[in-house]
N, C-alpha and C positions, 0 to 999 in steps of 0.2 A: 503494501498499498503505497502512496507518495502522500508525501504529506503538502498540505496547500504552501506556495509560496506570500509570505504575507511581508515582504520586506515592504519598503516605499517605494523601490524603483520600481518594483513587479505591480505594486500597484497605479506611480505614474504612467504604465505603459496600458492601460485596459482602452482599448479603442474607445473614442470619443462618437457619442450618437450625432450622428448628420443631423443637421436641422433642416426643416424641408419650410421652404420658403415663397411664401403665397404669391402672384400675381396681383397686380393692381385689381382687376375685373373680378378677382377669386375674394380679396378684401370686400368688395363693395356688395359682392351679394352675400356673402357673411352677413357684412351691417346690415340688408335691408330684409333677411330673414330674421334675423335677431329683433329689428324694431318691429316686425309683424308680431312678435309675440311679447316684448316687453310693454304691454298694455299697460302698465304706470307712468311709462315713461319715466325709468327711473337708472338708465344705462344699467340695471342687472336683472336679472329674471328669479323670483320668486319661488317659494316650492309650487304654487297653485300654478303659474305659468308654467313651471317647468313639467309638471301634471297635464297639461293642454297638451302642450309642444308634444309629449310624449303621446298622448292617444290619438292629436290630431296625425300622426307619423303609424299610428294602427298599434300600438302598443298598447294593452291591455297590465298595466303595474298595478302593484300594491302601494300601501301608504309607504311601509318600509322601504320598500324600493329606491323610491321617490329619493324618500330622506338620504339614504345610502348616495343616491349621486350626487346630490345635492354639497354632500360633504365638498 
């Protein structure tokens, strides 16, 4: 059995996740979709608004599932 190398050097060599960049058009589409569901125009989505979104997308979710997603 091999022991895992936990030295600082081994930790530095972990591959970094490549950050995905959105195009300007994609950003606009996301903003438009967000605005449709931000009914109170608070620049955030409440528990209730998230539940409405998920149901509009065809998901039947329980309160506990929505609460977990909202964290």
